[in-house]
C-alpha positions in Angstrom: -23.4 -17.2 -2.1 -19.9 -15.1 -3.5 -17.7 -17.3 -5.0 -13.9 -16.2 -4.6 -10.4 -17.6 -6.0 -8.9 -19.6 -3.5 -12.1 -20.5 -1.7 -12.1 -23.9 -0.8 -14.8 -26.2 -1.6 -16.4 -29.8 -1.9 -18.4 -31.5 -4.6 -21.8 -33.2 -2.8 -22.5 -35.5 -6.0 -19.0 -36.5 -6.4 -17.2 -36.6 -2.4 -14.5 -38.8 -4.0 -13.2 -35.8 -6.1 -11.9 -34.7 -2.4 -11.1 -30.7 -1.7 -10.9 -28.4 -4.4 -9.8 -25.0 -4.6 -11.5 -22.4 -7.1 -9.0 -21.0 -9.5 -11.2 -19.2 -11.7 -15.0 -17.3 -11.5 -16.4 -16.9 -14.7 -19.3 -15.6 -16.2 -22.8 -17.0 -15.0 -20.6 -18.1 -12.1 -18.9 -20.8 -13.9 -16.2 -21.6 -11.7 -12.8 -23.3 -12.4 -11.8 -25.5 -9.6 -9.0 -28.0 -9.2 -9.7 -30.8 -6.8 -7.1 -32.6 -5.0 -8.0 -36.2 -6.3 -9.1 -35.7 -10.0 -7.3 -32.3 -11.1 -9.1 -29.3 -12.7 -12.8 -28.7 -13.7 -14.9 -26.4 -15.2 -18.5 -26.6 -13.8 -21.4 -24.4 -12.1 -21.6 -23.9 -8.5 -24.8 -26.0 -7.9 -23.4 -29.0 -6.2 -20.5 -27.4 -4.5 -20.6 -26.6 -0.6 -17.7 -24.3 0.9 -15.1 -26.1 3.3 -14.5 -23.8 6.3 -12.8 -24.3 9.3 -9.7 -26.2 10.3 -10.6 -28.3 7.1 -10.0 -25.3 4.9 -6.4 -24.9 6.8 -4.7 -28.0 5.5 -2.2 -27.7 3.0 -3.6 -28.0 -0.7 -1.3 -28.4 -3.1 -1.7 -27.3 -7.1 0.2 -27.5 -10.1 1.3 -24.1 -11.3 -1.3 -22.7 -14.2 0.5 -23.0 -17.8 -0.3 -22.8 -21.2 -0.8 -25.8 -22.9 -0.5 -26.5 -26.6 -3.7 -27.7 -28.2 -5.7 -27.4 -31.2 -8.4 -24.3 -30.8 -11.8 -25.5 -29.6 -14.3 -25.5 -32.5 -16.9 -24.0 -31.0 -18.5 -24.6 -27.2 -20.5 -26.9 -25.7 -23.7 -24.9 -26.4 -22.9 -24.8 -30.4 -22.5 -28.5 -30.2 -26.1 -29.1 -28.1 -27.5 -27.2 -30.8 -26.0 -29.7 -33.6 -27.5 -32.7 -31.3 -31.1 -30.9 -31.0 -31.3 -30.5 -34.8 -30.5 -34.1 -34.8 -33.0 -35.7 -32.3 -35.2 -32.2 -31.1 -36.3 -34.2 -28.2 -32.9 -35.0 -26.7 -32.1 -38.0 -25.3 -35.9 -39.0 -25.5 -36.4 -38.8 -28.8 -37.8 -41.9 -30.4 -34.4 -41.6 -33.1 -31.9 -41.3 -30.8 -33.3 -44.2 -28.9 -33.4 -46.2 -31.9 -30.6 -45.1 -33.3 -28.0 -44.3 -30.5 -29.3 -46.0 -27.5 -31.0 -49.5 -27.6 -28.5 -51.4 -29.9 -25.5 -50.1 -27.1 -28.4 -51.4 -24.2 -28.5 -55.1 -26.1 -24.9 -55.4 -25.9 -24.9 -54.3 -22.3 -27.5 -57.1 -21.8 -25.2 -59.8 -23.2 -22.6 -58.6 -21.5 -24.6 -58.9 -18.1 -26.0 -62.1 -18.7 -23.1 -64.2 -20.2 -20.1 -62.7 -18.4 -21.6 -61.7 -15.1 -19.9 -62.3 -12.0 -21.4 -65.7 -11.4 -21.2 -66.8 -14.8 -17.5 -65.6 -15.0 -16.2 -67.7 -12.1 -17.6 -70.8 -13.2 -15.9 -70.2 -16.7 -12.9 -69.8 -14.9 -13.0 -72.2 -12.3 -13.8 -75.2 -15.2 -10.7 -73.4 -17.5 -13.1 -72.5 -20.0 -10.9 -69.5 -21.3 -11.9 -70.0 -25.0 -15.3 -69.5 -24.0 -15.0 -66.3 -22.1 -12.9 -65.3 -25.3 -15.4 -66.3 -27.3 -18.4 -64.3 -25.2 -16.2 -61.3 -25.2 -16.0 -61.3 -28.9 -19.4 -61.4 -29.3 -20.1 -58.5 -27.2 -18.0 -56.5 -29.1 -19.5 -57.7 -32.4 -23.0 -56.8 -31.3 -22.5 -53.1 -31.9 -20.3 -51.0 -34.2 -18.1 -49.2 -31.5 -14.7 -51.1 -32.1 -13.9 -51.0 -36.0 -13.4 -54.1 -37.8 -9.7 -54.3 -38.1 -9.6 -53.5 -34.2 -11.6 -56.7 -33.7 -9.5 -58.5 -35.8 -6.4 -57.9 -33.8 -8.1 -58.8 -30.6 -9.5 -62.5 -32.6 -5.7 -63.0 -34.0 -4.2 -62.1 -30.7 -6.5 -64.6 -28.8 -6.2 -67.4 -31.3 -3.0 -69.2 -29.5 -4.5 -70.9 -26.3 -1.7 -69.6 -24.1 -2.9 -65.7 -24.8 -6.4 -67.1 -23.5 -6.3 -67.8 -19.8 -4.4 -64.2 -19.4 -7.1 -62.3 -21.3 -9.6 -64.0 -19.4 -8.5 -63.7 -16.1 -7.7 -59.8 -16.8 -11.0 -59.0 -18.2 -12.6 -60.7 -14.8 -10.8 -58.9 -12.8 -11.4 -55.3 -14.8 -15.4 -56.1 -14.8 -15.7 -57.8 -11.5 -12.5 -57.5 -9.6 -12.6 -55.3 -6.0 -9.1 -54.0 -6.3 -8.7 -50.0 -6.8 -9.8 -49.8 -10.6 -6.3 -48.0 -11.8 -5.2 -51.7 -11.3 -7.4 -53.5 -12.8 -7.6 -51.1 -15.7 -3.6 -51.1 -16.2 -3.9 -55.1 -15.8 -6.3 -55.4 -18.5 -4.4 -52.7 -20.6 -1.4 -54.9 -20.3 -2.8 -57.7 -21.4 -3.7 -56.4 -24.7 -0.2 -54.9 -25.1 1.0 -59.0 -24.6 -1.6 -60.0 -27.7 -0.8 -56.9 -30.0 -4.6 -55.4 -29.2 -3.7 -52.5 -27.3 -6.5 -50.1 -28.6 -8.3 -47.6 -26.8 -11.7 -48.9 -28.2 -11.1 -52.6 -26.6 -9.6 -51.0 -23.6 -12.6 -49.1 -22.5 -15.3 -50.7 -24.2 -16.2 -53.7 -20.8 -16.5 -51.1 -18.7 -18.3 -48.5 -20.4 -21.1 -51.5 -21.0 -20.5 -52.9 -17.5 -20.6 -49.8 -15.8 -22.2 -47.3 -17.5 -23.1 -44.9 -14.7 -19.5 -43.9 -14.6 -17.5 -45.2 -17.0 -17.1 -43.8 -20.6 -15.7 -45.5 -24.4 -12.7 -43.7 -25.8 -13.0 -43.1 -29.8 -9.7 -41.0 -29.8 -10.3 -38.8 -32.3 -13.6 -37.7 -30.9 -12.3 -37.8 -27.4 -9.8 -35.1 -28.2 -12.1 -32.5 -30.0 -14.7 -32.7 -27.2 -11.4 -32.5 -24.4 -10.5 -28.9 -26.1 -14.1 -27.9 -26.6 -14.5 -28.4 -22.9 -11.0 -27.1 -21.8 -10.0 -30.5 -20.2 -6.7 -31.8 -20.6 -7.3 -35.1 -21.9 -3.0 -36.1 -21.5 -3.5 -38.5 -24.6 -1.3 -41.2 -25.8 -1.7 -43.9 -28.1 -1.4 -46.7 -26.0 -3.9 -47.4 -23.5 -3.1 -46.1 -20.2 -4.5 -45.0 -16.7 -3.3 -41.1 -16.8 -5.1 -40.7 -20.1 -8.3 -42.7 -19.0 -8.3 -40.8 -15.3 -8.5 -37.5 -17.8 -11.2 -39.0 -19.9 -13.5 -39.5 -16.7 -12.9 -36.3 -16.0 -14.1 -35.0 -19.3 -17.1 -37.4 -19.0 -17.7 -36.2 -15.5 -18.2 -32.5 -17.1 -20.0 -33.5 -20.2 -22.6 -35.1 -17.9 -22.9 -32.0 -16.1 -23.1 -29.6 -19.1 -25.7 -31.9 -20.3 -27.6 -31.5 -17.5 -30.8 -29.7 -19.2 -30.9 -32.6 -21.8 -30.8 -35.2 -18.8 -28.7 -37.8 -19.7 -29.4 -41.2 -18.0 -25.6 -42.5 -18.1 -22.4 -42.1 -20.3 -24.0 -44.3 -22.8 -26.0 -40.7 -23.6 -22.9 -38.8 -22.9 -20.8 -41.1 -25.3 -23.7 -41.0 -27.9 -23.5 -37.1 -27.8 -20.1 -36.8 -28.3 -20.4 -39.2 -31.6 -23.4 -37.4 -33.0 -21.8 -34.0 -32.8 -18.1 -34.7 -33.3 -18.1 -36.9 -36.2 
């Protein structure tokens, strides 16, 4: 199929992205597509289908293309794949990769899923065991090296006061098990962290990353900013946790997952590990 600028498309695997409009056609059929719900993405047409008929005639609004100021990318994704494969020749299936990068994160996930499952969490909340929830949350964080020790200390200090524990506990429950839009849940948790002086990206993104690794990504600022430039994705980074930056991070995650398709990543744990291994 011949793809044309201005053509309307949908992504068959990500229907929640909404309708897209092709902004540019690059080499090897790489398409720049602006999707109504997630913004601009650079991707292959493998999972795209053309939108035709009355649906294609509906008004579609896009921001004006413009230059954005950012650091010059250091290489491209193909270069970083080579760096990754030099470390782990068998890619995400390499025994060294599993041992160094994946296994311990899965162990932390197992601890989170079992100790703060919806059932266990509800029982602790119902009995007012907010301190126990905070203790379990800190134990899950300390299970990995993803959150720096000084950031863990900020969380621990913020949760020392008994008045802070119910708010943190309730917002964490909603983040992990709520049924309201994720934007609302993420923002509520970020606000709770801000109130206790622990508003760090690593803490804000750690729990959804482990609980829902199929769709959520852990944000380490410097690495995320570098990979966003490499992939030409606007991160809209701000130091304090906020929904706009996190939404852009999810776009970056989706694009990286597709770019790494030949290495067969299982989930965002593999994507995060790739980012860490090639960009640190």
